[in-house]
C-alpha positions as CSV (number, residue, x, y, z in Angstrom):
1,M,15.5,3.4,-20.5
2,L,12.6,3.2,-18.1
3,V,9.4,1.1,-19.5
4,E,6.0,0.5,-18.0
5,A,5.7,-2.6,-16.0
6,A,2.1,-4.3,-15.4
7,Y,0.7,-4.3,-11.6
8,D,-0.9,-7.3,-11.1
9,R,-3.9,-6.4,-9.1
10,K,-5.1,-10.1,-8.7
11,K,-1.4,-11.3,-7.2
12,A,-1.6,-8.2,-5.1
13,V,-4.9,-9.1,-3.7
14,A,-4.1,-13.0,-3.2
15,Y,-1.1,-11.6,-1.2
16,A,-3.0,-9.6,1.1
17,E,-5.6,-12.1,1.8
18,K,-3.1,-14.8,2.4
19,W,-1.1,-12.8,4.8
20,A,-3.6,-10.4,6.5
21,T,-3.8,-12.2,9.7
22,R,0.0,-13.7,9.8
23,R,3.5,-12.5,9.1
24,N,5.6,-13.5,6.1
25,P,8.8,-14.3,7.7
26,K,10.5,-12.8,4.7
27,Y,9.8,-9.3,6.3
28,Y,10.3,-8.3,9.8
29,N,7.2,-7.5,12.1
30,F,7.1,-3.9,12.9
31,D,4.2,-4.0,15.5
32,K,6.4,-3.1,18.3
33,L,8.1,-0.3,16.4
34,G,4.9,1.8,15.9
35,G,3.0,-0.5,13.8
36,D,3.0,-3.0,10.8
37,C,0.5,-1.2,8.5
38,T,2.4,0.5,5.9
39,N,5.3,-2.5,5.6
40,F,2.3,-4.8,4.9
41,I,0.9,-2.5,2.4
42,S,4.4,-2.4,0.7
43,Q,4.6,-6.1,0.6
44,C,1.1,-6.4,-1.1
45,V,2.4,-3.8,-3.7
46,Y,5.5,-5.3,-4.3
47,A,3.5,-8.7,-4.8
48,G,1.7,-7.0,-7.6
49,C,4.8,-5.6,-9.4
50,G,7.9,-7.2,-8.4
51,I,9.9,-4.2,-8.8
52,M,11.6,-1.9,-5.9
53,N,13.3,1.2,-6.4
54,Y,16.4,1.3,-4.5
55,K,17.4,5.0,-4.3
56,L,18.5,5.9,-1.0
57,T,16.1,7.7,1.1
58,Y,13.7,8.7,-1.5
59,G,13.1,5.2,-3.1
60,W,11.0,2.4,-2.1
61,Y,12.8,-1.0,-1.0
62,Y,13.1,-3.6,1.5
63,I,16.4,-5.6,2.0
64,S,16.3,-6.1,5.8
65,P,14.6,-4.4,8.8
66,G,17.9,-1.7,9.0
67,S,18.1,-1.7,5.2
68,R,15.0,0.0,3.8
69,S,13.7,3.0,2.6
70,P,11.6,5.2,4.6
71,S,8.6,4.7,2.2
72,W,8.3,1.0,2.6
73,S,7.3,1.3,6.5
74,G,6.1,4.9,7.0
75,V,2.7,5.9,6.1
76,A,3.2,9.6,4.6
77,F,6.3,8.7,3.3
78,L,4.8,5.9,1.0
79,Y,2.3,8.4,0.1
80,N,5.0,10.8,-1.4
81,F,6.7,7.8,-2.9
82,L,3.7,6.6,-4.8
83,V,2.2,10.0,-6.0
84,G,5.5,11.4,-6.7
85,N,7.6,8.5,-8.3
86,K,8.6,9.1,-12.1
87,A,11.3,6.4,-12.0
88,E,11.5,2.6,-11.3
89,G,9.0,1.0,-9.0
90,P,5.1,1.3,-8.5
91,Y,3.3,4.8,-9.0
92,A,-0.1,5.9,-8.2
93,R,-2.7,8.9,-8.1
94,K,-4.3,10.4,-5.4
95,T,-8.3,9.9,-6.5
96,D,-11.5,9.9,-5.1
97,I,-13.7,6.7,-3.7
98,S,-15.2,6.1,-7.2
99,E,-11.9,5.0,-8.7
100,I,-10.9,2.9,-6.2
101,R,-10.2,-0.7,-7.3
102,P,-9.0,-4.0,-5.5
103,G,-5.0,-3.7,-5.2
104,D,-5.1,-0.1,-4.6
105,V,-4.3,1.8,-1.0
106,I,-6.3,3.6,1.4
107,Q,-5.1,5.8,4.0
108,L,-6.5,7.2,7.2
109,G,-5.6,10.2,9.2
110,E,-6.5,13.0,11.7
111,L,-8.3,16.1,11.1
112,N,-4.9,18.1,11.4
113,G,-3.7,16.3,8.2
114,R,-1.7,13.8,9.7
115,F,-2.0,10.3,8.1
116,Y,-1.3,7.2,10.5
117,H,-2.7,4.2,8.9
118,S,-2.4,2.4,5.5
119,L,-5.2,0.1,4.5
120,F,-5.3,-2.4,1.2
121,V,-8.1,-2.8,-1.0
122,C,-9.2,-6.3,-1.2
123,R,-12.8,-6.1,-2.8
124,V,-15.0,-3.2,-4.0
125,G,-18.6,-3.3,-4.7
126,N,-20.3,-1.2,-7.6
127,P,-20.3,1.6,-7.0
128,P,-17.6,2.0,-4.4
129,S,-18.7,3.4,-1.0
130,L,-17.5,3.1,2.5
131,D,-20.0,0.2,2.9
132,N,-18.6,-2.2,0.1
133,I,-15.0,-1.9,0.2
134,L,-13.2,-4.3,1.9
135,I,-9.7,-4.2,3.2
136,C,-6.6,-6.0,4.7
137,T,-4.3,-4.6,7.1
138,H,-1.7,-5.2,9.9
139,T,-1.4,-3.7,13.1
140,D,-4.7,-4.3,14.4
141,D,-5.2,-7.2,11.8
142,A,-8.1,-7.3,9.2
143,Y,-8.8,-9.7,6.6
144,L,-12.1,-8.3,4.6
145,R,-12.9,-5.5,7.0
146,P,-15.3,-3.3,6.0
147,L,-13.6,0.2,5.2
148,F,-17.2,1.8,7.1
149,T,-16.2,0.3,10.5
150,Y,-13.0,2.2,10.9
151,E,-13.1,6.0,12.7
152,I,-12.8,8.0,9.4
153,R,-11.8,11.5,10.3
154,S,-9.7,12.1,7.0
155,I,-9.4,9.8,4.3
156,R,-7.2,9.7,0.9
157,F,-7.5,7.0,-1.9
158,L,-4.5,6.0,-4.0
159,H,-5.0,4.3,-7.2
160,I,-2.1,2.2,-8.3
161,E,-1.8,3.0,-12.0
162,G,1.4,0.9,-12.9
163,A,4.9,0.5,-12.2
164,R,8.1,1.1,-14.1
165,K,11.3,-1.0,-14.6
166,W,14.6,-0.3,-16.5
167,K,14.7,-2.0,-19.5
168,S,17.7,-4.2,-19.9
């Protein structure tokens, strides 16, 4: 039976701030294979919930560079997993900027609908705006970088609502 599990935003943000400009040796660095941003965001979310979903292809997990789900390191795949997940692991809903909180995810895209970069929200002003959201990310490593400094053609906001785990 699946039960709700907490998403610890403080732990997720602490992880993001610790590893924003360096690499955790437990995880492969995908910088030379198209970018490390979504791999890093997955690490942050995992730090906040501690639950992976080991369903082949459609889950969300990391064991090694050759044994991971597409959603662990792919921008579009992470989005699809988080907003569609009804099983074990974290889940999110697409929202607008007004509901964004530390521990949430932002993705940047092109006008043609292709999203290419994932960002992790570490700080948010009140009310949230492009000027007062600070993010951490990899590839072009950033530590508390203001969101407005990115070239934003298309943007989507993902509010992590929680996680689920199997009750033992």
